[in-house]
LOROMAR-12147 format. One record per residue: x, y, z of N, C-alpha, C in turn. Coordinates in pm, whole numbers, plus 50000, padded with zeros to 5 digits. Last residue first. Layout:
<recs>
XYZXYZXYZ ...
</recs>
This chain:
<recs>
727975648605438727745633805514728885639205647 729025668405217728185668505323727925657505399 730655654705098731245657105189730085667305239 729375639604893730485634604964730425638005067 727495661004771727195646504857728115643004929 729815675704610728615680404735728255673204819 730505659704448731825663004588730465670504672 728235649704316729135641304358729775646704456 728365676804200726775668904298727165664604416 730225678504000730045689204186728985680704227 730345654603891731165655303953731255663704052 727875662703718727595651403812728655652103927 728585689003567727385690103734727575676603803 730665676803444730495687603529729535689503618 729035661403255729955655403362730385664703453 727085678003149726385668003244727465659803317 728715692303018728235702503106727675693603228 729115675902800730635685002926729955690503015 727185669702689727495659902756728725666502879 726545693602572725635691202716726425683202751 728235703902384728575707202527727165704602623 728315682202258729455684402332729145688702443 725585692802130725685675502161726625677302280 724055717402019724995711702125725095699702186 722815718301785722165708701859723905710201944 720655752001639721955745101689721715728601770 719495760701355718935750501443720515746001513 717965791001137719905781201199719435776401337 716355798100893716425792700986718025788801043 716335807700591715775813000657715415813500828 717795780700522717755796200413717445804400491 719595767700747719045767500636718595782100528 722075755400925721865769100867721025765400756 723085738201211722365738701094721865751301047 725645725701359724875740901349724205734301190 726565704801645725725705501539725355719201474 729335700801819728255707401789727845706801667 731935689901750731135682101765729895683801787 733425713101896733905706801815732995699301867 731545743902037732685727902076732445721201940 729485760502073730855759401996731705751301975 729015762502362727925763502240728715756402098 731535778802443730835766202520729495771402429 734385789202405733515784702306732465776502333 735125814902585735495803002577734355799902463 735455849102602735345839002487735815825202490 734865859402832736585853102841736815847502720 732545864202815733365876602813734795872102799 731275840302852731115851302712731825862702738 732315837003103732695827403001732135830502884 730695849403265732155854803251732655846803166 728355839703230728395858103188729635862403180 728725818403340728105821003160728645831403093 729275820403561730205813703514729885818403351 727135830903673728395839403680729495833003572 725055813603692724795821603553726605832703540 726595790303848726035788103701726115804003599 726075809004092727475805404036727235800203836 722925809804077723775820704064725275819604016 722975780504094721895791004007722775802104005 723375774604321724255767604203723885774504098 722155790604526723455795304509723795786904396 719735776604471720055789404461720945795304413 720185750904591720645754504428720125767104393 720645757404839721905752204801721795760204638 718385769204953719495781404928720645771804817 717245740304918716375759804788717465765604818 718105729305111718455728804939717975737204821 716975742405334718705740705273718785742805127 714745737405335715215754605282716875753905269 714655713105359713915719605182714705732105195 715665713205590716235705305453715535711605380 713485722605728714885729205727715845724905671 711325701805764711405716505689712375721705687 
</recs>
């Protein structure tokens, strides 16, 4: 049961860190969601975003972070 608690604490801290990065990234005018390769469709009454490149970049960063956490937790 203690392992489950550690995992929940880790993911809680991870969510807080990601939230802070997004808030500070918005204030620093980082182009998260507006990278080259992200698709924006603007219709007459709608706007649809397809952040393909942003999703790939976030996936790579999270994979590296989780790999390093797994590597150093042993």
